[in-house]
N, C-alpha and C positions, 0 to 999 in steps of 0.2 A: 575410452579416453582418447583413442586415436593414436597416430604415430608420434613417438617420443623423439625429441631432438635436443642436442646440447650444442650451444654456440659459444665460441670464444670471441669476445668483442673487445677491441681496443678503441677508446674514444680519445681523440686529440683535440686540443683547443683550450679554452679557458674553462676547465672542468674541476679545478681544485680551489677550495676556499670559497665556493659559491653554493654550497649545499647540494652538490651533485650526487655524492655517494648516498646520503639519506634519501634523496629523491628516487634513485635507482632501486634502493632496497625496498622502499614502500611500493614502488611500481611492481616489482617482482612478486612481492607477497600478495598484492591485490590480484594478480593473475595466477596465483597458486604455482609459481615457479620456484625452483630451488637453484642453489649455486652460491656465488660470492662476487664481491667487488672489492678492489683494493687500489690504492694509489701507487703509481711508480713515479720516477723522476719526470717523465715526459708525457704521461697519459694516465687514464684510468683503465684498469684491466678488469673485464667482466667475464664470468662464465655463468651461463644460464641454461636451465634444463626444464623441460616440460612438454606439453602437447605442442605440436608444430604450429598450430594456429595461434596459440598464446605466445610462443616465442617470436613469431612474426610480428604480432601486435606489439610486443615488448620492444622489439628492435625499432619499429616505426616511432614509438613514443619517446625513445631515448633522445631524439632531437626535437620532435614537435612539441613535447610537453616539458622540456627542460626548464630549470629555474631561470628566472628572468636575467640574472647576471651571468649565466653560462653562455659560452659562445662555442658552438661545435664547428670545428674546421673540417674534420672528416672522421669516418669510422672504418676500421678493418675488421672483417668478420670471417671466421672459418668454422666449419663443423668439426667437432671432436667427439671422442668416445663418451658414452654415458657413464656417470659416476654415482647416480642414485643418492644425492645429498639429502639430508633430512629436512633442511630449510634453506633460506637464502640469508646470508649474513655479510657484514662488513668485516673484512680481514685486516690485519695489520699491514701497513704499507711496506713496499719492498724498494730497495735502493737501485735496481737496475734501470736501464733506459738510457737515452742519449744525453741526459742532464740538461735538456733544453725545453722543459715544460713551461707552460705559460704561468708566470707569477701573477696572481689576481691583484687588481687594484683595491684600494680602500673604498668601502661602501658606506654611505650615510646610514644612520640609524633608520630602521624600518618602522612603519606605523604600529605594528604589534608590540615591538619593544618600547616604543615611546608611550603607548597606552599603559603599559605596566608601570613605567616610571612616574606617570601622572595619576595613577590609581592608588588612593590611600589604603585600600584593602589588599594590595598586592605585595608580596614579600620583597619585590624589587622597587618599591616606591622610593622615588628620589635617588635611585642608584645611578650615578652620573656616567658610568661606563658600561651600561647595559648593551648587549648585542646577542645575536643568534646566528644560525647557520646561513641566514640570508643577508646579514648586514654586519657592519663593524669594521675594525682595522684588518688589513690583509698584508699588503706590500710593506707597510711601515713596521710590521712586527715579525716578518718572516726572516729566518736566518738561513734556511735551506729548503729545498724540495726533497721528498714529497711534503705537501702541506698537512702536517700533523701538529698537535699541540706541542710535542717535544721539540719541534723545529721552529717554534715561535718564542717570543719573549713572554708568553703566557705560561711557559713550562714551570715557572717558579711558584705558580699558584695551584695548590692541590684542591681538587673539588670537594666541597662539602657533600653530605649525604643527599641533600635535596637536589643539588645540581647533578650529582652522579646519576640519580634516578632519571632525570630528564635526558641526560646524555645517552642513556642506554635504552630509552623508550622509543621504538620506531614511530609511534603515533605523535610524539612530541616534536615541535618545530626546532628544538635544540638537540635533537638526535644527532650525535656526532658533530656538534657545533664546537669547533676547536677553541673559540674565544669565550665559551660559556663561563659565567661567574656571577657573583651576587655580593651583597653587603658582607656576608659572613666569610666568603672564601676568595674574593677578588681584590683587585687593586683598590687603594684608598686615596682619597683626596687629602691634601694638606695646604693650609694657608700660611704663608711665611712673610715676614717683614722684609724690608729692603736689604737687609744683611744676610737673608737666607735662614733666619732663625724661626723655628716652628712657633706658630701662634695657636691655631686650632686645627682639627681634622674633621673629615667626613661632612655631614650636612652643615655643621657649624662653619666649615671652610667656605661653603657656598654662601652662607649668610654674610660672612665677613667680606667676601668679594663684592657682593651686591652693595653693601654699605660703602665700600671703598670707591666703587665706580660712581655711586650717587654723589659722593663728596667731591668728584672731579679728579680723583687719583688715577694714575696709570698703573694697570695691573698686567703682569706677564702671565698669560694663561697657557698651560701645557695642553695642546690640542692633539689631534691624531698624528700629525707629522712633525710637530715641533712647537716651540713657544710662539704665542701671538701676543702682541701688545694691544691692549684694549683700553678705550676711554669712551666717555659719553659723546656720541656723534653729534649732539645738538649744541655742545658747548664750544664756542670759539676759543675760550681760554684754554680748555683741556686739549683741544686739537693743536693749537699753536704751541703749547708746551711740549706736546709729543713731538712735533716737528723740530722744535729747538733741540730737545735732548737727543733725538735720533739723527739729527743733521740731515733732515729730509725736507728741504725748503719748500718745494711745491709739487713733488711727484704725488699723483693721486693716491688717496687712501680708501680702502674698501670698507663698506658698511654692512653689518649683519643685522637682519630683521628677524623677529620671532616667527612671523607667518607671511605667506604670500599676499594675504589681504593687506597687511601692514605695508608691504612693498608697494602695492598698487595704489595705496592711499597717497603716497608721496612721490611715485615715479610713474612715467608712462611705460607700461609693460605690454608688449604684443603677446599674442597667443603662443608664438614660438618661443619667445623669451621666458614666458611663464613655464612652459614645458621644460625648458632647460634648467631653470632655477629649481624646480621641484624634483628633478631627476635624481637618481641614486648617487650620481657623481658629485652633486652639489658644488658646482664651480662658482666663481665670481662671474657675474654677467654684467656687461656694460649696458646701461639703460639710460634713457633721458630723464633727467630730474625735473619735477614740476613743483615740488613743495619748497617753501622757504623755512621749514622747521629745522633743517639741519644746518650745521656750521658752514659758512661760505668758504671756509679754508680747506674743505675736503678735497676738491679737485679744481684748483684755481685756473681760470682761463678756459675751462672745458664745459661743454653743455651736457656731458654724460657723467655718470657715476657708476663705479663698480659696486654691485650689491650681491649679497648671498644670503642663503638660509642656513640654519644650524646644521652641522654635520654629525654631531654626537649629542647624547642626552645632556651632557654638561652645559652645552650652549643653550639648549631649550630651557633648562632650569634657571640659568642666569637671566635670560631675557624675559622669562615669565615673571620673575620677581621685579626686574627693573622697569618693565613696561615702557622702555624706550630703546631705540637702536644703538648699537655700539660700533665704534671703529675696530676693525680686526685687521691688523697688519703684521707681517712676519717680524718676529723678534730677532733682530740682528744689529750689528754695527754696520754703518754704511758700507756697501760693496762686499759684505761678507755673507756667507750662506746662512740660512735659517738655523737657529740653535735648538738642539733637541736634548742635550745633556744638562742635567740640573746643576752640576758644579760649574759648568761653563756659563750657564745662564746667570747664576749668582755672581760670578766674577765679572762677566762682560756687561751685564744689564744693570749692575748696581747703580750706575748713575742715570739710568733711564727709567726703570720700573720702581714704583713706590712699594709694590707688594707682588707676591707670586702666588698663583693658584696652580698647584702641581699634583701629580699622581705618580704612583710607583710602578706603573706599567712601562717598561723600557721601550723606547723607540729604537728599533734596530736600524732603520733606514729613514733619515729625515726626508720630508717632502713638503713642498710649498702647496698653496692652493692653486688650482687651475683658473685660467681666465678665458672667458668665451665672449664672443660678440656675434650678433646676428647680422649677416651681410647677404644681400640679395635673397632674403627669405630663408636662409639656412644657417645652421650653426657653423661658426668659424672659431676653432680653438687657437687662441693667441699664445697661451702658455699651457703646455700639456704636463700636468703634475697630478696632485691627488685626485683620485677618481678615474682618471684616464690613463695613468701610467703605472707600470709599463704598458705600452701599446704594441700590438702584434699585427703585421701586415703580410698578406700573401703576395709574393713578387715572383713573376716568371723569370726564368733564366738567372737565378740568383745563386752565386757561389757561397759555400759555407765558410765561416771563419773570417769574415771581414768586419772590422770594427770601424765605424765612422766616428772620428774624434770630435766632430762639431766645430764651432767657431769660437771666437774670443768673447762675443756677447751672447747672452741668452743660451748658454751652452747646454747641449744635451749630447748623449752618445747613443749609437745604435750598434746592433750586432746581428749578423746573418747566420742562419743555419737551416738547411733543407728547404729552400724557397720560403722561409719564414723570417721576417725581419722584426727584431725587437727594438723599439724606441724607448729608451729610458726616460726618467722624469727630468724635468727642468732642474738644472744645477745653478745657473746664474752666470753673471759676468766673471770671467777668470782674471779678475783684477788683483786679488789678494792671495797670499799663500794658503789661507784657509779654503778659498774657493778651489784652488788647484788641487789641494789635498782631497776635497770632496769629489773632484773629477776623477782622480786616480782610484778612489774607493768605489765609485760607480762602475768603472771599468772592471774591477774585480768582481763586483756583484753581478753585472750583466753577463760577463763572459765565463762565470763560474771559475775564475782564476786560471783560465787556460791561455795565458798571455803568450807563451812560447810558440803556440801554433796559430797565431793570428797575423793577418795582414791588416795594417792600419791605413785607413783612407783618411787623409787630412787635407786641410785647406792649402791652396797654393801659396798663400802668404807665408814667407819663411819665418816671420817673427810672431805669428800667432802662437800663444802658449800651447794650445791643443795640438799644434803641428810640431813645434820644437820639443815638446815634452818627451816624445817617444823616439825622436829621430836617431839618437845615438845607438839604440839597442835592438831595434826590430825592423822587420820588413815594412816598408811604408810606400804608399802611392799618394801623390799630391793631386788633388782635384780642384779645377778652377771653380771659384766661389759661386758664380752665377749659373754654371752648368749644374752644380749640386742643387741650387734652388729649384731650377726647372725640373730636374729629375724627381725631386721630392713631390712636386705637383703631379707628375705623372703617376707616381706610386699612390698618392692620395686618391686619384681618380681612376685607378686600376687601368691605366693606359700604357701602351707601348709606342715607341717612336715609329715613324718620323712625325715631327711636330715642330711648329714655330713656338719658341719659348720667349716670353717677355720677362726679364728679370730686372726689377727696379728696386733699388735699396740705397742705403747710406754710402757704402763703399765695399769694394771687393777687389782683390789684387788681380789685374788682368795679365794675360800672357805677354803683353808688351811693356810691362812694368809700371803702367799708370793705374790710377784708381778708377775702376769701372763702377757703374751703378745705374746706367740707363740703357740696358742691352737687349738686343733682339738676336736670338741664337737659334739656328736650325739644328735640331737634335736628330741624329740617326741612331741606329742600334748600337754602333760602336765608334761613332765619331761625332764631332760637333763643329759648327762653323758660325762665327760672328757675322751676321748679315746686315746689321744696322745698329746704330747707337745714337744717343743724344749728342748734340754738339757739346764739346768739352770746354772747360774754362779752368783757370788757375785758382786754387785755394791758398790764400796767403797765411803764413803763421804756423805751418805744421799742424800738430795735433790740436793746437789752440783753435784752429778754424772749425773743428768739429763741435766745439763748445760755444762758439760765438757765431750765430747766424749772420750777424752784421758783416763778418769777414767773407762769408759765402756771397752775400749781396755785393760787396765791393768787387769780388772776383768776377761775378756775372757782369757787372757794369764795365769793368776794365776790359773784358773780352770784346765789348762793343766800342767803347770810347777811347781805350788806350790811355795814354798819359793825360789827355785832355780832361779825363774824369776828375782829376785833382784840382782843376781850375774852378770846379763847381762844388761848393761845400754845402749847398742847400739840400741835397738828397739826404734823407733820414739816416741811412747807415753811416755815411761819412761823418755825421754829427756826433757819432759815438766815439770818435777818435780825436786825440789832441793833435795840435800841429806837428809835434815831433813824431807821433805815431803815424800820421799821414805821410810824412817824409820817409819813414821806415817802410811803410807799405809800398810806396812808389818804388823804392830801391829793391824791395823783394821781387816785384814784378819785372823791373828792368833787368835785374841780374839773375833772375830765376833762382833766388836763394830762399830756402825754407818755404817753398811752394809745392803743392801737389797738383798735377793735371788730372782732372776728373770729368767723367760723364754722368755723375751721380744725380738721379732724380731726387733722392733724399736731400741732397745739398741744394738743389734747385728749389725745393719746397722751403728749405731753411731761408734761402735768399729772398724769396717772395714774402715770407713771414716777416723778415726784417724790413723789407721795403715798405710793407703796409704798416709798419710800426707796431706789430703784434708782439714780437719776441726778438730781442737783440742778443741775449745770452741765455743759454739753457742751463737748467740744474739737473736734468735727467735726459737720457737718450730719447730722441723723437719728440721732445716737448714743443719745439717751434712748429713742426709739421702738424702735430695734434691740435694745436691752437688754431692753425690756419684752417684745418678741416672743420673744427668746431664752428668757426666763423662762417664757412661756406654753407653749412646746414641751415643758417638763418636767412639765406638769400631767398627773395621771392622770385626775381627774374635775373638769372646770371648774365653778366656782361659777355659779349661775343668776342672771342679771340681765336686765333688759329696759328699753329706752327706751320712751317713749310718744310718740304723735303728737298734736300740737295744730295749730291754725290761727292764722296771724297776722291782723292787721286787714285785710290785703288778700286774705285767703282762701288764702294760700300755706301749704303744709304745713310744719311745723317738727318736727324730731326732737329731743325733749327728753331730754337725758342725765342730768337731775337725779335720777331714781329710781336710776340706776346708781351715781352718785356717793354718794348717801346710804347705799345698801346696802354699798358698798365700805368706807365709813368705819366702819360697824357691824362688818363682817367683820374689819377691821384691829384694831378695839378688842377683838374677841373672839379674836384670835390665829389666824385661819384661815391656811392655807397660801398664801404669796404667789404661787406658780406657779398655783394654782387660781384665785386672784383675777384674775391677769393674763389667763389664758385666758378667764375669764368676761367680762371687759371686751371682748375681741376678738369673742367670739361675740355679745354683745349688740349691738354695732355692726353686725355682719353681718346679724343678724335685722332690724335697723332698715331696711336696704335692701330686704329682702323686703316689709316692711310698707308702705313708700312705693310700691313697684312695684304691690303689690296694691291699695292705695287709688286709685292713678292708672289702674289696669288697663292697664299698659304691660308687655308680655310679652317684649320684646327689650331687654336691659339691657347697656350698654357700661360697663366699669370702667376708669378711668384716673386718673392722678395718682400722686405719689410714695408715697402710703400703700399702693398696690397692689404695691410692691416686697416688702411684708410677706407672706411665704408663708403664715403662719398665718391672717392676715386674709383673704387672697384665697381660700384653700382653703375657709374657713368661708362666705364669701359665695357662691362658685360652688356649693358643695354645697347651701346653703340655697335658692338660687334654683332650681336644678335640681329639688330635692325639691318645690318649690312649683309646678312646671310652667312655669317661666320659661326663657328662653334667654339665658344669660349669655355675654358676649364679653369677653375680657381680652387683654392684650398678649403678644406672643411675639417678633416681629422688631424692633419699635420700642420703645424704653424707655418705661415708663409715667411715669417721672419727667420732669424738665424737659429731658432729652436728647431727648424726642420732640416738644417744643413746636413746633419749626420746621416739622415736617411738617404739624401742624394749622394753623399760621399760613398756610403756602402754599396749602393746599387750601381752607381756609375763605375766604380772600381771593378765590379763584376761584369757589367755589360760591355765595357770598353775592352775587356780582355778576350772577348769572344770573336 
């Protein structure tokens, strides 16, 4: 038999909730090895005994053949004394460890489980909540680690004898599957009327939901991470009624299709987009719409649509019967988080939903759908939520116990421990008390309630809720907004400083008290320096200027023409204001009352959108810029514009947009194609980045901030930099928008202290 050996192995990474223990058990038994495996709070603990060659082979296959959803960070292995076990088995989990194991994300239903649901001869036929060790809910149902059924919301469902046999059979794919259930022993569906009164259950609930959707009704469906509002995506009347009831005037609505072939029939889908749509994460993916079959009110003013495939058997069963796509959007009141509790759903959605399709598996942690876009040929996560969250990133020189509290918009939080950074799921805008409560709950979830031992890294802006919320009670470091953006890009690309960072967004508090947003910042390992910025201008009207791009346009024009601007009322943005409003605007500028000085590229995009007559007032954040980008994609030959570089009194480089603005006004006067003008504006801004990098002789350039959600801009910047011999880095796994701020906050608080 050869030399016998016993190895103690600890495996760290995403190894709980992904079928790793059953995989290890089967592997050991196939190699005639004995021992055990068990979960701890932060890893899986393995002891394996047998012939040395077999133990070596076992150790290699722990990583190479691991389940597809597992992610092995590292292994620790030591030799220990032989114990002569009789077999290899899965032992009960233990509670020791650092309490910072990786919480697995929710996984879409696998093909094997779906086949069972669609097979009339299978005992799980039409079971809407089917799952196994390789798929199903994870984060949304976990109450604590280790990941065992007793620590999930499935603990209330006792296994029937058939499920128990599967759970105990090493050859079954449900061997130690914590979410195992069936019609007999698992959660049940219920269909309820608008008041929350039960109508029918189980398969009849599915049938009633199908009839309701066919009739044009709005149905609130309880999905993996919360309730979703669903309507017929082909019906203008149904979509408009949903918008009216939800008070969502024009913000895009996502559409769910039954199959990838159905998506490709109505949308332009690249090979990369198809791969992302079909992946286990099942995000919403932004694709170009080509069909006229869907309602024109799904994404007004945009040339793309957010589409997704089913995430759970419930969705497949509905779409199979309906034979048409449905709108799937978070069920919530405007500006509030997604609803996951039935009682809250019945009370808050009573005026929105006509019916409810729910189930009695509790959602421990609500979570939205993720949103992804393909930019420069690779995946860009715009909203990191179901399927991708929590996310874990290895970061060099990272201190433990730092919580990044995120920003005011698109809030997420992060937490550091042992060179591992955890990024929590998207929470949303911290506009309402409910959203702020969700933020505080996420802090407790991610940090395992160890708030007293935490350093909080927050935004520099003193009035950000995520900053002010913790200020009175704990250790806090305030991080400049755009530094955090750039550092998040470094983490995403596994880079260390020094580097030139370009941070372009809507607004962030600068260390001079103004609103930055068009920044070039040199990042070193423990310091940063603003080396260039866009030319600034005044935004009139305070917060109102962020909702009315016409005000940004007036501010841009006033920077050039001064008081003379108001002698010419022919320009489109000025036409949006009454004579009295124009008088008030002039006084705001002259007296510097209710104005913000800003360098924001986001507001520059707003201004040009208004100047081109595309969008004068927005109903959601980023609407004007998105419409301008959508128009740019339609251009055949962009107009040629160019910014110039000047220097400020302190020798800082300034990107001057005035030549672009003046030429755009001439082109508008001469009736040039609006799409070509929009494209030219994007390209001029992209070339400005190359000019600054060339002037500073910085050859590594990191791109971050909400403006780099813009695929047209990002593609132009990356192409221009590469053509000029520079090395551009942009986001992929971490959102470039404020959803990535928390990462930069945690990491910079650590790096800057060294």
